[in-house]
Every structure is written in C-alpha cells, then in structure tokens.
C-alpha positions, 0 to 999 in steps of 0.5 A: 119493738125487737132490739136483738139487732141493736144489743151491745155489751158494755163493761160494768162501770161505777154508774151501773149500780142502778142496773142491780137495783132494777133487777133486784125486784121480786118479779125479776128474782123469782127464779133466783131465790129472793131479792138481796139487801141494799148491802148485798147489792153494794158488795156485788157491785164492788165485786163486779168492778174489782174482779173484771179480768178478761178470760176470767170474769167480767160483767156487762151491762146489756144496752139496747138502742142506747139504754141499759136493759139488763146485765150478763156476765161470765166467771170461772168456776171449778165444775167436776174437777175442771175449770169452766165458765159459768154465765147468767143474765137478767133483762129488765121486764119491759125488754123481755121477749124481744130477743135481748137476752139471746142476743146478749148471750150470743155476744158473750159467747163470741167474746169467750170464743175470741179469748180462748181460755176455757173450753166450756161455758155452763148456764144453770137456769131453774127448770121453770125458767122457760125463757132462759132454758130456751135461749140455751137450747137456741144457742146450741148448749147441750142439756146435761140434766137437772141438779141440786145447785146452790144460788145464792150462797146458802140457798139450794135450788134445782137447776138445769145444767146447760153446757156449750163447747166454745171450741165447737 
C-alpha cells in the first residue's frame, strides 16, 4: 500500500536505536559499503542525538501510517570550498517502492528551504542505486556527474553527485 501521503518526519530520539539496527542489514547496506558493528551503531546513535541543531545537522525517523519505516537527515559539509548540506536516507525493505523515500526527501527539502541557511543540498548515492538516483531526479536535483567518494570513513566508492538549489 502506498504511504507517500502519510509520511512524517520525527526528530531522532533516544528510542530510535532500533531504526539503525533495522537499516544495518546487509541488503540495506549494499550501496553503502558494509554493515556497522554494534559499537559503531551506538556511536552513530549518540551522535544523532547530540548533534541535532536546526540549520546545521538533524536526523529524523521516517514514519508512515504511524510506524517507523526508515531514517533521513541532513548535515553540513564543506564541498568545493563552500558549506553545503548533504542528505541521505534509508527505508526499511518492506516500505521500499511505495513513495516513502521520495515523500521524506520532499519534506526534508521543505524544512531546509524554511531554515534558509545554505543554498545547496547534495546527495551522493551510488550510481547503481537506481531508486535513490531516481528520487533525486524527480525532486529536481541536478546531476553533476560521478566521483570518487569516501563513505563510510576509510571506504572509497563511486557516487553520483546530485545538487539541489534550495533557493530555486
């Protein structure tokens, strides 16, 4: 059942550790290198809780029809000598293909446009992550080509470079 019209973003909370555990499965991480250890997940969870600053960095749990179904967030990064936002999302397998990630990304874009801090939002999905690349295309991101990218730290991968002008 589609749930794109019922998707809500809820600020990351202490009880959202299970979301990280769910999206850490090998099939969920196939475009992002490899699953993380329990300790790495705990460090990530603590960072999501500690670093929540509107206009700078925030993580959200994606809710669809009242239940958690993934995560999305944004954070600042310096890219080509300019401070921009980067975004990334993951949706539980059973919610994929139902418009959840696209609706969540559209909601996140609305948050960033309202905060009016940085002009550009970038996404760096793997070129073979067809679903995430399609979401970027449908939401009006401009494809700037593919590049060598480090994610997670210490792991090199090829990524598509998508940029959205938040002022547009």
